[in-house]
C-alpha positions as CSV (number, residue, x, y, z in Angstrom):
1,M,2.1,-20.5,4.5
2,T,0.8,-19.6,1.0
3,D,4.0,-20.0,-1.0
4,H,2.6,-23.0,-2.8
5,L,-0.1,-20.8,-4.5
6,S,0.3,-19.8,-8.1
7,R,0.6,-16.1,-8.9
8,N,-1.8,-16.9,-11.7
9,D,-4.5,-17.2,-9.1
10,L,-4.1,-13.5,-8.1
11,T,-5.6,-10.5,-9.7
12,P,-3.2,-8.2,-11.6
13,Q,-3.7,-5.6,-8.9
14,M,-2.8,-8.2,-6.2
15,R,0.4,-9.0,-8.1
16,T,1.3,-5.3,-8.3
17,A,0.8,-5.1,-4.5
18,L,3.2,-8.1,-4.0
19,S,5.7,-6.4,-6.3
20,L,5.5,-3.3,-4.0
21,G,6.5,-5.5,-1.0
22,G,3.0,-6.6,0.0
23,R,2.3,-9.6,2.1
24,L,-0.3,-12.3,1.0
25,W,-2.9,-13.2,3.6
26,E,-5.6,-15.9,3.2
27,R,-8.3,-17.1,5.6
28,Q,-11.7,-18.7,5.2
29,G,-11.9,-18.1,1.4
30,M,-10.7,-14.6,1.6
31,R,-7.4,-13.5,-0.1
32,R,-5.8,-10.2,0.4
33,V,-2.4,-8.6,-0.2
34,Y,-1.6,-6.2,2.7
35,L,0.6,-3.3,1.7
36,N,3.4,-2.8,4.2
37,D,4.5,0.8,4.8
38,W,1.8,2.0,2.4
39,H,2.1,5.5,3.8
40,E,5.5,5.8,2.0
41,L,3.9,5.0,-1.3
42,A,1.4,7.8,-0.6
43,G,4.3,10.2,0.1
44,L,4.3,10.4,3.8
45,V,7.8,10.0,5.3
46,I,7.8,9.2,9.0
47,H,10.7,9.9,11.2
48,T,11.2,8.2,14.5
49,S,13.8,8.6,17.2
50,R,13.8,7.6,20.8
51,A,11.3,10.3,22.0
52,N,10.2,11.9,18.8
53,L,7.8,10.9,16.1
54,Y,6.8,13.2,13.2
55,G,6.3,13.0,9.5
56,E,6.6,15.0,6.3
57,L,4.2,15.3,3.5
58,D,5.1,17.5,0.6
59,G,7.7,19.3,2.8
60,Q,5.1,20.1,5.5
61,R,5.5,18.7,9.0
62,V,2.9,16.1,10.1
63,P,2.1,15.7,13.8
64,A,2.8,12.5,15.7
65,D,-0.8,11.6,16.2
66,S,-1.4,11.6,12.4
67,C,1.7,9.6,11.8
68,Q,0.7,7.0,14.4
69,A,-2.8,6.8,12.8
70,A,-1.1,6.3,9.3
71,M,1.1,3.5,10.7
72,N,-1.8,1.8,12.3
73,A,-4.1,2.0,9.3
74,K,-4.4,-1.0,7.0
75,A,-4.2,-0.9,3.3
76,Y,-4.8,-4.0,1.3
77,V,-5.8,-5.2,-2.2
78,D,-8.2,-8.0,-2.8
79,S,-10.3,-9.2,-5.8
80,D,-12.5,-6.0,-5.4
81,G,-9.5,-3.6,-5.6
82,L,-7.6,-1.4,-3.1
83,H,-9.0,-0.8,0.3
84,I,-7.6,1.7,2.9
85,H,-8.9,3.0,6.3
86,S,-9.2,6.7,6.7
87,V,-6.3,8.4,8.6
88,K,-7.1,11.0,11.3
89,G,-5.5,14.4,10.5
90,L,-4.6,13.3,6.9
91,P,-7.9,13.0,4.9
92,D,-6.2,13.2,1.5
93,L,-3.7,10.4,2.3
94,P,-6.0,7.5,1.1
95,Q,-6.6,9.2,-2.2
96,R,-2.8,9.8,-2.6
97,L,-2.3,6.1,-2.1
98,R,-4.9,5.3,-4.7
99,W,-3.1,7.6,-7.3
100,A,0.3,6.1,-6.4
101,F,-0.9,2.5,-6.6
102,A,-2.7,3.1,-9.9
103,D,0.5,4.7,-11.3
104,A,2.6,1.7,-10.1
105,H,0.0,-0.8,-11.5
106,R,0.0,1.0,-14.8
107,K,3.8,0.9,-15.0
108,R,3.8,-2.8,-14.1
109,Q,1.1,-3.6,-16.7
110,T,3.1,-1.7,-19.4
111,A,6.3,-3.6,-18.5
112,T,4.5,-6.9,-18.6
113,Q,3.0,-6.1,-22.0
114,L,6.5,-5.2,-23.3
115,R,8.0,-8.4,-22.0
116,Q,5.3,-10.3,-23.9
117,R,6.1,-8.9,-27.3
């Protein structure tokens, strides 16, 4: 596992992703932090029951196939920044994630700067 690695080896964006519940992944010189349940950060709430899957985004119902696509899409942060696959039926969801992640990162950076004073 990668627990022995120093967080100083990660970019600030990668540390933000970890603070949001992300999972560190490394293989063959690549290092990524995958965002678990990233669709929630983007504002998509997914409801599941035995036979029913649907979502809500800004109070609007989202069909099951779009919810499934969002749950299957990967979002991760690496040294180049945030990456996300497109989601069928929800074309603006990746941009919503970028905005939400940028906001979370800005807040984390501000808190870090305040602690250093």
